[in-house]
C-alpha positions as CSV (number, residue, x, y, z in Angstrom):
1,M,130.6,168.5,10.1
2,T,130.1,169.7,6.9
3,K,127.1,171.5,8.3
4,Q,128.8,172.6,11.4
5,I,132.0,174.6,9.2
6,F,129.1,175.8,7.2
7,L,127.2,177.4,10.3
8,F,130.3,178.6,11.7
9,V,131.6,180.8,8.4
10,F,128.0,181.9,7.8
11,N,128.3,183.5,11.5
12,I,131.6,184.6,11.2
13,L,130.2,186.4,7.8
14,I,127.4,187.8,9.9
15,L,129.7,189.4,12.4
16,I,131.7,190.8,9.8
17,F,129.0,192.8,8.0
18,A,127.0,193.8,11.2
19,N,130.5,195.1,12.6
20,P,133.0,195.7,9.8
21,E,135.6,197.2,12.6
22,Y,136.5,193.7,13.3
23,N,140.5,193.5,12.6
24,C,141.5,190.0,13.3
25,I,139.5,187.1,11.8
26,N,140.5,183.3,12.1
27,D,138.7,180.0,11.3
28,T,139.8,178.9,14.8
29,L,140.2,181.7,16.9
30,G,137.0,183.6,15.6
31,V,137.1,187.4,15.2
32,G,138.0,190.3,17.2
33,K,139.2,194.1,17.8
34,I,142.8,195.2,18.4
35,G,143.7,194.7,22.0
36,D,141.2,192.0,22.4
37,T,142.6,188.6,23.6
38,V,141.0,184.8,23.5
39,T,142.6,181.5,24.7
40,G,142.8,178.3,22.2
41,L,144.2,174.9,22.7
42,C,147.5,173.5,22.7
43,E,149.0,171.2,20.0
44,K,148.7,167.8,19.8
45,G,150.5,166.1,22.7
46,L,150.3,169.2,24.6
47,E,147.8,169.9,27.5
48,G,147.1,173.8,28.8
49,Y,146.1,176.6,26.5
50,I,147.8,179.6,24.6
51,T,146.3,183.2,25.2
52,Y,146.5,185.3,21.7
53,E,145.9,188.9,21.2
54,C,144.7,191.0,18.0
55,K,147.7,192.7,16.9
56,Q,148.9,194.8,13.7
57,T,151.9,192.6,12.3
58,T,155.0,193.8,10.6
59,D,153.3,193.6,7.1
60,L,150.5,196.0,8.5
61,K,148.0,193.1,8.6
62,Y,145.9,192.2,11.5
63,N,146.4,189.0,13.2
64,W,146.0,186.6,16.4
65,T,149.3,186.4,17.8
66,E,150.5,184.4,20.8
67,V,151.4,186.0,23.8
68,Q,151.1,183.6,26.1
69,R,151.7,179.5,26.2
70,N,150.8,177.4,29.3
71,C,151.5,174.0,27.5
72,V,152.9,170.9,29.3
73,V,153.9,167.6,27.5
74,Q,150.7,165.6,27.8
75,A,152.6,162.4,29.2
76,F,154.0,164.5,32.5
77,K,151.0,166.1,33.4
78,D,149.9,162.7,33.3
79,L,152.8,161.7,35.6
80,E,151.8,164.4,37.8
81,R,148.4,163.6,38.3
82,R,149.6,160.0,39.0
83,S,152.4,161.4,41.5
84,E,149.4,162.5,43.9
85,V,148.1,159.2,44.5
86,L,151.5,157.7,44.9
87,F,152.4,154.4,47.8
88,V,155.9,154.6,48.4
89,E,156.2,150.7,47.0
90,E,155.4,152.4,43.6
91,I,158.1,154.6,43.4
92,P,160.7,152.4,41.7
93,V,158.3,151.8,38.6
94,F,157.0,155.6,38.6
95,M,161.1,157.0,38.2
96,S,161.8,154.5,36.1
97,N,158.7,155.9,33.9
98,L,159.6,159.2,34.8
99,S,163.2,159.0,33.5
100,N,162.3,157.4,30.2
101,T,159.7,160.2,29.4
102,A,162.0,162.5,29.9
103,V,164.5,161.0,27.7
104,Q,162.2,160.9,25.0
105,N,160.5,164.4,24.9
106,N,164.5,165.7,25.6
107,T,163.4,168.7,22.9
108,A,160.1,169.6,24.0
109,I,161.3,169.6,27.8
110,T,164.1,172.1,27.5
111,Q,161.7,174.4,25.2
112,S,158.9,174.6,27.9
113,A,158.9,176.5,31.0
114,D,155.3,175.0,32.1
115,T,156.8,171.1,31.2
116,V,160.2,171.9,33.2
117,K,157.6,173.4,36.4
118,T,155.6,170.2,36.0
119,I,158.6,168.3,36.0
120,V,160.5,169.9,39.1
121,N,156.3,169.2,41.1
122,I,156.7,166.1,40.3
123,L,160.4,165.5,41.6
124,N,159.1,167.5,44.9
125,T,156.3,165.2,45.6
126,I,158.6,162.0,45.3
127,A,161.2,163.6,47.4
128,V,158.6,164.0,50.0
129,I,157.1,161.0,49.5
130,S,160.8,158.9,49.6
131,Q,161.0,160.2,53.4
132,N,159.3,156.9,54.4
133,I,161.7,155.0,53.0
134,T,164.9,154.1,51.8
135,I,166.4,154.9,48.3
136,S,168.0,152.6,46.3
137,Q,170.5,153.6,43.8
138,P,168.3,152.6,40.6
139,V,165.6,154.8,41.9
140,M,168.2,157.9,42.4
141,E,169.5,157.0,39.0
142,D,166.4,157.8,37.7
143,F,166.3,160.9,39.4
144,L,169.4,162.1,38.2
145,K,168.8,161.4,34.5
146,T,165.8,163.6,35.0
147,V,167.2,165.9,36.7
148,D,170.2,166.1,34.1
149,I,167.8,166.6,31.2
150,I,166.1,169.8,32.9
151,V,169.7,171.4,33.6
152,S,171.1,171.1,31.0
153,D,172.7,174.1,28.8
154,A,169.5,173.8,26.1
155,S,167.4,174.8,29.2
156,K,169.2,177.8,30.5
157,N,166.5,180.2,28.7
158,T,163.9,178.0,30.2
159,W,165.0,178.6,33.9
160,T,165.9,182.3,32.9
161,E,162.2,182.7,32.4
162,L,160.9,180.6,35.5
163,N,163.6,183.0,37.6
164,N,162.1,186.2,36.0
165,D,158.3,185.6,36.8
166,N,157.3,186.1,40.4
167,K,154.8,183.2,40.3
168,T,157.9,180.5,39.2
169,K,161.2,182.2,40.6
170,N,161.3,179.8,43.8
171,K,161.4,176.2,41.7
172,S,165.3,176.4,41.2
173,T,165.2,176.3,44.8
174,E,162.6,173.7,45.0
175,L,164.5,171.6,42.9
176,L,167.8,171.8,44.7
177,K,165.8,171.4,47.7
178,A,164.6,168.2,46.4
179,I,168.0,166.7,45.4
180,E,169.2,167.3,49.1
181,T,166.0,166.1,50.1
182,I,165.9,162.5,48.7
183,S,169.7,162.6,49.0
184,D,169.2,161.7,53.3
185,R,167.2,159.1,52.3
186,L,170.0,156.8,50.5
187,S,170.8,153.6,51.3
188,D,174.0,152.9,53.4
189,N,175.6,151.0,50.3
190,D,178.5,152.9,48.8
191,F,177.8,153.7,44.7
192,M,178.6,156.3,42.5
193,I,176.0,157.6,39.7
194,K,177.2,159.8,36.9
195,E,175.7,161.8,34.5
196,T,176.3,163.9,31.6
197,S,176.5,167.1,34.2
198,I,176.2,165.3,37.6
199,Q,178.0,162.9,39.8
200,L,176.8,161.3,43.0
201,N,179.4,159.7,45.0
202,R,178.0,157.6,48.3
203,T,180.6,156.5,50.4
204,T,182.0,155.9,54.1
205,I,185.0,158.0,55.6
206,R,187.0,156.5,58.3
207,S,189.6,159.0,59.0
208,S,189.8,161.8,56.3
209,F,188.0,162.3,52.7
210,I,189.4,163.2,49.3
211,G,186.7,163.5,46.6
212,S,187.2,164.5,42.9
213,S,184.9,164.9,39.6
214,S,185.1,162.9,36.9
215,L,183.2,164.6,34.9
216,P,184.1,166.6,31.4
217,N,186.1,169.8,31.9
218,S,185.5,169.3,35.9
219,T,188.2,168.7,38.5
220,T,186.6,170.1,41.5
221,Q,188.1,168.6,44.9
222,I,186.1,167.8,47.8
223,V,188.3,167.5,51.1
224,I,187.1,166.6,54.7
225,P,190.3,166.6,56.8
226,N,189.4,164.6,60.2
227,V,186.6,162.3,60.7
228,L,186.5,160.8,64.3
229,K,184.3,157.5,63.6
230,P,183.1,156.2,60.3
231,T,180.8,158.3,58.6
232,L,178.7,158.1,55.6
233,I,178.3,161.0,53.0
234,T,177.0,162.1,49.8
235,T,178.3,164.1,47.3
236,I,176.6,165.6,44.3
237,I,178.7,167.5,42.0
238,F,176.5,169.6,39.3
239,T,178.4,171.2,36.4
240,K,175.2,172.8,34.8
241,L,173.5,173.7,38.1
242,D,174.6,177.5,37.0
243,N,172.0,177.4,34.8
244,V,169.2,177.0,36.9
245,L,170.1,178.9,40.2
246,P,169.9,182.6,39.8
247,T,173.0,185.1,40.7
248,R,170.8,186.5,43.3
249,N,171.9,189.5,45.0
250,T,173.2,188.2,48.8
251,S,170.6,190.4,50.5
252,N,166.8,190.0,51.9
253,N,165.6,191.1,48.5
254,D,165.3,188.2,46.2
255,K,164.2,190.2,43.6
256,K,167.3,191.8,42.9
257,I,169.3,190.2,40.9
258,S,173.3,190.5,41.3
259,E,176.3,191.4,39.0
260,N,177.8,188.3,39.8
261,H,178.2,185.1,38.5
262,I,178.3,181.6,39.4
263,N,181.6,180.8,37.8
264,G,182.0,177.0,38.7
265,D,180.8,173.7,39.7
266,V,178.0,173.6,42.7
267,V,178.4,171.0,45.1
268,V,176.3,169.3,47.6
269,V,177.5,167.3,50.6
270,K,175.2,165.4,52.9
271,V,176.6,163.7,56.2
272,N,174.6,162.4,59.0
273,K,176.6,164.5,61.3
274,T,178.0,167.8,61.8
275,I,181.5,168.0,60.3
276,N,183.3,171.2,60.5
277,N,186.1,172.5,57.9
278,I,185.0,171.1,54.4
279,S,187.3,172.5,51.9
280,F,186.4,172.9,48.1
281,A,188.3,173.4,45.2
282,F,187.2,174.8,42.2
283,D,188.0,175.3,38.6
284,T,186.7,178.7,37.4
285,T,184.8,178.4,34.0
286,N,185.4,182.0,33.3
287,T,188.9,183.9,34.1
288,S,188.1,187.4,33.2
289,L,185.8,187.0,36.5
290,K,187.5,188.7,39.4
291,N,187.0,189.1,43.2
292,P,185.7,185.5,44.0
293,Q,183.2,184.9,47.2
294,C,182.9,181.5,48.8
295,V,178.9,180.8,49.3
296,F,176.4,178.5,49.6
297,W,172.8,178.7,48.9
298,N,170.7,179.9,51.7
299,F,167.0,177.6,51.6
300,D,165.7,180.4,54.1
301,L,166.6,183.5,52.3
302,N,166.2,181.8,48.9
303,H,169.6,183.6,47.4
304,W,173.7,183.0,48.1
305,D,175.1,183.5,51.5
306,S,178.3,183.5,52.5
307,I,178.3,183.0,56.3
308,G,180.5,180.3,57.6
309,C,181.9,179.8,54.2
310,K,185.4,181.7,53.7
311,L,188.0,182.0,50.5
312,K,191.3,180.2,51.5
313,G,193.2,180.9,48.6
314,T,193.5,181.1,44.7
315,G,195.9,179.7,42.2
316,N,195.9,179.0,38.3
317,K,192.5,178.8,37.7
318,T,191.1,177.6,41.4
319,V,189.5,178.9,44.2
320,T,189.7,177.0,47.4
321,C,187.0,177.5,49.8
322,E,186.5,176.4,53.4
323,C,183.2,176.1,55.3
324,D,182.6,175.5,58.4
325,H,179.1,175.6,61.2
326,T,178.7,176.5,64.9
327,T,175.7,177.4,67.0
328,S,175.0,180.2,69.0
329,F,172.3,181.6,71.3
330,S,171.6,184.0,68.8
331,I,169.0,181.4,67.3
332,L,167.1,181.9,70.2
333,M,165.8,185.4,68.4
334,S,167.4,185.1,65.1
335,P,166.5,183.0,61.9
336,F,169.4,183.9,60.2
337,A,172.5,181.4,61.4
338,I,175.2,183.6,62.2
339,D,178.1,181.0,61.7
340,N,181.1,182.4,63.9
341,P,183.4,180.4,66.6
342,A,183.3,183.6,68.9
343,L,179.6,183.2,69.1
344,A,179.9,179.8,70.6
345,Y,182.6,180.2,73.2
346,I,180.9,183.1,74.5
347,T,177.3,181.1,74.6
348,Y,179.5,178.2,76.4
349,T,180.7,180.5,79.2
350,G,177.7,182.2,79.5
351,V,175.6,179.4,80.0
352,A,178.0,178.3,81.9
353,I,178.2,181.0,84.3
354,S,174.8,181.6,84.0
355,L,173.4,177.8,85.2
356,A,176.0,177.8,88.0
357,S,174.5,181.6,88.9
358,L,170.8,179.9,88.8
359,V,171.6,177.2,91.2
360,L,173.3,179.0,93.6
361,C,170.9,181.5,93.8
362,L,168.1,178.7,94.7
363,I,170.5,177.6,97.1
364,I,170.7,180.6,98.7
365,E,166.8,181.1,98.5
366,A,166.5,177.9,100.3
367,I,169.0,178.9,103.2
368,V,167.0,181.9,104.4
369,W,163.6,181.2,103.3
370,K,162.6,181.1,106.7
371,S,163.8,184.1,108.0
372,V,163.5,186.6,104.9
373,T,159.5,185.4,104.4
374,G,157.8,186.9,107.8
375,N,155.2,188.6,106.0
376,D,152.8,188.1,103.0
377,T,155.1,190.8,100.5
378,S,158.3,189.1,101.4
379,Y,156.8,185.8,100.7
380,M,155.7,187.0,97.3
381,R,158.1,188.5,96.4
382,H,160.8,185.7,97.1
383,V,158.5,183.4,95.9
384,S,158.5,185.4,92.3
385,I,162.3,185.3,91.9
386,V,162.7,181.7,92.6
387,N,160.2,180.7,90.1
388,V,162.1,183.3,87.8
389,A,165.4,181.5,88.8
390,V,163.5,177.9,87.8
391,S,161.8,179.1,84.9
392,L,165.4,180.0,83.4
393,L,167.6,177.1,84.6
394,I,165.0,174.6,82.8
395,A,165.1,177.2,79.8
396,D,168.6,177.5,79.4
397,I,168.8,173.5,79.8
398,C,166.0,172.7,77.2
399,F,168.6,175.4,74.9
400,I,171.3,173.3,75.4
401,I,169.3,170.3,74.4
402,A,168.2,172.2,71.4
403,A,171.5,172.6,70.2
404,A,172.8,169.2,70.6
405,I,169.6,167.7,68.3
406,G,169.9,170.9,65.8
407,N,172.6,170.7,63.2
408,P,173.5,173.8,61.2
409,G,173.1,173.3,57.4
410,Q,171.0,170.2,58.2
411,P,167.0,169.8,58.5
412,T,165.7,169.9,61.7
413,P,164.6,167.0,63.3
414,V,160.6,167.5,63.6
415,N,159.9,165.6,66.2
416,P,162.2,165.9,69.3
417,C,163.0,169.6,68.3
418,S,159.2,170.0,68.5
419,A,158.8,168.8,72.0
420,V,162.3,170.7,73.1
421,V,160.9,173.8,71.6
422,F,157.5,173.8,73.4
423,F,159.3,173.3,76.8
424,M,161.6,176.5,76.1
425,H,159.0,178.4,74.4
426,F,157.0,178.2,77.6
427,F,160.0,178.2,80.3
428,Y,161.5,181.4,78.8
429,L,157.6,182.8,78.6
430,A,157.6,181.8,82.3
431,V,160.7,184.2,83.1
432,F,158.9,187.0,82.0
433,F,155.5,186.5,83.4
434,W,156.8,185.8,86.5
435,M,158.9,189.4,86.3
436,F,155.5,190.6,85.4
437,I,154.3,189.4,89.0
438,L,156.8,191.5,90.8
439,A,155.5,194.6,88.8
440,L,152.2,193.7,90.1
441,L,153.4,193.5,93.3
442,L,154.8,196.6,93.3
443,L,151.9,198.4,91.9
444,Y,149.2,197.0,94.3
445,L,151.7,198.2,97.3
446,T,152.3,201.7,96.1
447,V,148.9,202.0,94.5
448,I,146.0,199.9,95.6
449,V,147.0,200.5,99.6
450,F,143.2,200.4,100.6
451,S,142.6,196.6,99.6
452,H,143.9,193.5,100.9
453,L,144.7,190.0,99.8
454,S,145.6,187.1,101.8
455,S,148.9,185.4,100.8
456,T,146.7,182.5,99.7
457,K,145.0,184.8,96.9
458,M,147.7,186.3,95.8
459,M,149.9,183.0,95.1
460,V,146.9,181.6,93.1
461,I,147.0,184.7,90.8
462,A,150.7,184.7,90.7
463,F,150.9,180.8,89.6
464,M,147.7,181.5,87.2
465,V,149.6,184.3,85.5
466,G,153.1,183.2,86.0
467,Y,152.7,179.6,84.6
468,C,149.1,179.1,83.1
469,A,149.5,182.2,80.8
470,P,152.4,181.5,79.0
471,L,151.2,177.7,79.0
472,L,148.0,178.8,76.8
473,I,150.1,180.9,74.3
474,A,152.9,177.9,73.9
475,V,149.6,175.1,73.4
476,I,148.3,177.7,71.0
477,T,150.8,178.5,69.1
478,V,151.8,174.2,68.4
479,A,148.5,173.9,67.9
480,S,148.2,176.8,65.0
481,T,151.4,175.7,63.2
482,A,152.1,172.3,63.8
483,G,149.6,171.0,61.0
484,P,151.8,172.3,58.2
485,K,155.0,171.4,59.9
486,N,155.9,175.0,60.4
487,Y,156.1,175.0,64.2
488,V,159.9,174.7,64.5
489,S,162.6,176.2,62.3
490,K,163.8,173.9,59.2
491,E,167.0,174.0,59.5
492,N,170.1,175.2,61.3
493,A,168.7,175.2,65.0
494,C,165.6,174.0,67.1
495,W,163.5,177.3,67.7
496,L,160.3,178.5,66.6
497,N,159.7,178.9,62.9
498,W,159.9,182.5,61.6
499,F,159.9,182.4,57.6
500,E,157.1,180.3,56.7
501,S,154.4,180.6,60.2
502,K,156.1,183.8,62.3
503,A,155.6,181.7,65.3
504,L,158.5,183.4,66.5
505,L,156.0,186.0,67.2
506,A,154.5,184.1,69.9
507,F,157.4,184.4,71.6
508,V,158.6,188.3,70.8
509,I,155.7,189.6,71.6
510,P,154.6,189.0,74.9
511,A,157.8,189.3,76.2
512,L,158.3,192.8,74.8
513,T,155.1,194.0,75.8
514,I,155.9,192.8,79.7
515,V,158.8,194.7,79.4
516,A,157.0,197.7,78.2
517,F,154.4,197.3,81.0
518,N,157.0,197.1,83.8
519,I,158.7,200.0,82.5
520,L,155.4,201.5,82.9
521,V,154.7,200.2,86.4
522,L,157.6,202.0,87.4
523,I,157.4,205.4,85.9
524,V,153.8,205.1,88.1
525,V,155.5,203.8,91.5
526,V,158.5,206.2,91.3
527,Y,155.6,209.1,90.7
528,T,153.7,207.7,93.8
529,L,156.3,207.3,95.8
530,L,157.4,210.9,95.3
531,R,154.1,212.3,96.0
532,R,153.4,210.0,99.1
533,V,154.4,211.2,102.7
534,G,154.9,209.5,106.3
535,A,155.1,205.9,104.3
536,Q,155.7,203.1,107.3
537,P,159.2,202.5,107.2
538,E,159.0,198.6,106.8
539,M,156.3,199.0,104.1
540,K,158.8,201.7,102.5
541,Q,161.8,199.6,102.4
542,T,159.7,196.2,101.0
543,V,158.6,198.6,98.4
544,L,162.4,199.9,97.7
545,V,163.8,196.3,97.5
546,I,161.0,195.4,94.9
547,A,161.3,198.6,93.0
548,R,164.9,198.3,92.7
549,C,164.6,193.9,91.5
550,V,162.2,195.3,89.0
551,A,163.9,198.2,87.9
552,L,167.4,196.6,87.5
553,L,166.2,193.2,85.7
554,T,163.4,194.4,83.6
555,P,165.9,197.2,81.3
556,I,168.5,194.0,81.6
557,F,165.9,191.4,80.1
558,G,164.2,194.3,77.5
559,L,168.0,195.5,76.4
560,T,168.6,191.7,76.1
561,W,165.5,190.9,73.8
562,G,165.5,194.2,72.2
563,F,168.8,192.9,70.9
564,G,167.0,190.2,70.0
565,I,165.0,191.7,67.7
566,G,167.8,193.5,65.8
567,T,169.8,189.5,65.3
568,M,165.9,189.1,63.5
569,V,166.5,192.0,60.9
570,S,170.4,192.3,61.0
571,R,173.3,189.9,60.0
572,N,175.7,192.8,62.1
573,F,177.6,190.2,63.8
574,G,178.0,193.0,66.6
575,I,174.6,192.6,67.6
576,H,174.7,189.3,67.8
577,V,177.6,189.0,69.8
578,V,175.9,191.5,72.5
579,F,172.5,189.6,72.5
580,A,174.8,186.1,73.1
581,I,176.6,187.7,76.2
582,L,173.5,189.5,77.4
583,N,171.4,186.5,77.1
584,S,174.0,183.8,78.6
585,L,174.4,185.8,81.3
586,Q,170.5,186.6,82.4
587,G,171.1,183.9,85.3
588,F,174.2,185.9,87.0
589,F,171.6,189.2,86.8
590,V,169.3,187.1,88.6
591,L,171.2,186.2,91.4
592,V,172.9,189.3,91.9
593,F,170.1,191.9,91.5
594,G,166.9,189.8,92.5
595,T,168.6,187.7,95.8
596,L,172.3,189.3,97.0
597,L,171.6,192.9,96.4
598,D,168.6,192.5,99.4
599,R,170.0,193.6,102.6
600,T,167.5,190.9,104.5
601,V,169.2,188.5,102.9
602,R,172.5,189.1,103.1
603,E,172.1,189.6,106.7
604,S,170.5,186.3,106.9
605,L,172.9,184.5,105.0
606,S,175.5,185.8,107.1
607,G,173.7,184.2,110.5
608,K,173.0,181.3,109.2
609,L,176.2,180.6,108.3
610,S,177.8,181.9,111.1
611,L,179.6,184.6,109.3
612,N,179.3,187.1,112.2
613,S,182.4,185.9,113.8
614,L,184.3,186.1,111.0
615,T,183.1,190.0,110.3
616,R,182.7,191.1,113.7
617,P,184.8,191.0,117.6
618,K,182.8,189.1,119.7
619,S,181.2,191.0,122.6
620,T,183.2,191.9,125.6
621,S,182.5,192.2,129.2
622,A,182.0,196.0,128.9
623,E,179.7,195.5,126.0
624,T,177.6,193.4,128.3
625,V,177.5,196.0,130.8
626,S,177.0,198.7,129.0
627,N,173.7,196.4,127.6
628,R,172.6,196.0,131.1
629,L,173.2,199.6,131.7
630,G,170.9,200.3,128.7
631,V,168.4,198.3,130.3
632,F,168.4,200.2,133.1
633,Q,167.9,203.4,131.7
634,R,165.4,202.3,129.8
635,K,163.3,201.1,132.9
636,Q,164.6,204.5,134.7
637,R,162.9,206.5,131.8
638,K,160.0,204.6,131.8
639,N,159.6,205.4,135.7
640,V,159.9,209.4,134.2
641,Y,157.4,208.5,132.1
642,N,154.8,208.3,134.9
643,T,155.7,212.0,136.2
644,S,156.7,213.8,133.5
645,D,155.2,216.0,130.6
646,H,153.4,212.7,128.4
647,S,155.3,214.7,124.8
648,A,158.6,214.6,126.5
649,A,158.3,211.6,128.0
650,S,157.4,210.0,124.4
651,S,160.3,211.6,122.4
652,S,162.9,210.3,125.2
653,N,161.8,206.8,125.1
654,H,162.0,206.8,120.9
655,F,165.4,208.5,121.1
656,S,166.6,205.9,123.3
657,A,165.0,202.8,121.3
658,S,166.6,203.8,118.4
659,D,169.8,204.4,120.0
660,S,170.1,201.3,121.6
């Protein structure tokens, strides 16, 4: 040992005399110039490293100065490694060890940001593992005892440091998420847990519920007025969580710190079903602050949000809030949950009209099918319309199922939601791809006039594009996002994930690409028809019918999902209302523009339903004589044709046929 010390001192002396420009000299850290940095080990009982920089001190001397500390209490680092290989049956013993260690190292925890970060990681791991078991009261007590220590007033500066660091700014959200996640797995027994700054109440409510805080300096009250049947509810009141959650501004820029302040307790309410109109009465901790807002922590946006919560009243140091949640069609494109009853009414009314319209469309097509599909072109047009209606009908039914599965404010049930989202994604895409088929048919009739495809080949191409292409996209989306469980939204609704995996783009990009292509096809077709002279009347009529269908439905679909893009980037209520109206009425548009505006369909339907007798008087004997006379005249003109000039006879025959 003496020899090692001698060699170390000897080396330092050599460095000093060889290069007298060194400013900082330390037996442990060595020597260095101004601005140099070195790392050293943490103190005994801590694991990690400390970064030092060679700086000039206040007494004009030079020394190695600590600039960054990455030290964690050794016991928690050991527990973190243990949690990574923990079995579910070991959770009770592990949580007991964690809470005891936290109590023993209370002071060290509150002064070390890295230790707090490590404990949050452990709690997150336990919350994830606990999803496969039922959490008993003792385990939850140990969990909340640990949380109570890391959110205390003594750790306020530590949390400020974590929230201001880009690498650790989400630790506060992770902590709250872990608390909510593990509280979903509590046993069905009624019990209460009370720590210094946390109160959990697990109870069964049968008609209504009023819960009050018994924590020091807290009179928070939770009121649920009406419950239809017995319901388990978990309420957690935090009086010190304002030390943890930052007052980020309610905008998409979560880096911006708001001038607002958390001015009261933070409450978590967990129920096993959707309950509307939950009221909260808070005591304000700072009477000098004005303009109270009722907000909730939005995990998707990682900041406070006021959507669905409103201020009901203010009293003597008291603020009363009410929160409710509804669902709407806007979830089809928007990652934001706009909770407003108006959107729900619009959605339900529109869906009913859309479903009825689609069913009526299919019934009409079935009635007139044989009489309107006399040639390959008409056949393919009606096949496309029928498949648009069928796909949209199934997609809307899937949406209704998805709305029933996903509860706003609740974690999304992954397995049932994934199945519904897959079919919803597939059939909504199929709607666009069958519109794409209509555009291709229009292009084939007007531009590619010298080729001919049989009805069999056209059908094969149509079904390959109409169903195989969207199926491929849907399958690839599942395969690429299902592993990390980022296929569906984490909360609020059953639809494609946006924040974690951007799976929603697998619907947005193909849909809007087809809209753009169809608009381009319409431009080409109009230009071609204007240049072409002498087209066959029947062909021209068919082209016009298809063009009108594509020209009317494509802008409607495009405008609808264009507003859908707006809902992805904006919380503007008007945009969500327009999107809900247009989207929920798409079935009505298909019925009108795809079926009823077709003259041949109307005429065939009129004949099938014997409507001629209601719209036209019966033929009289005079009309019969007139018809017979017309036949006789045509015969006479045929005889004239044999003795007269060829061109004149042709002209006379054409006129008579048109007139008859």
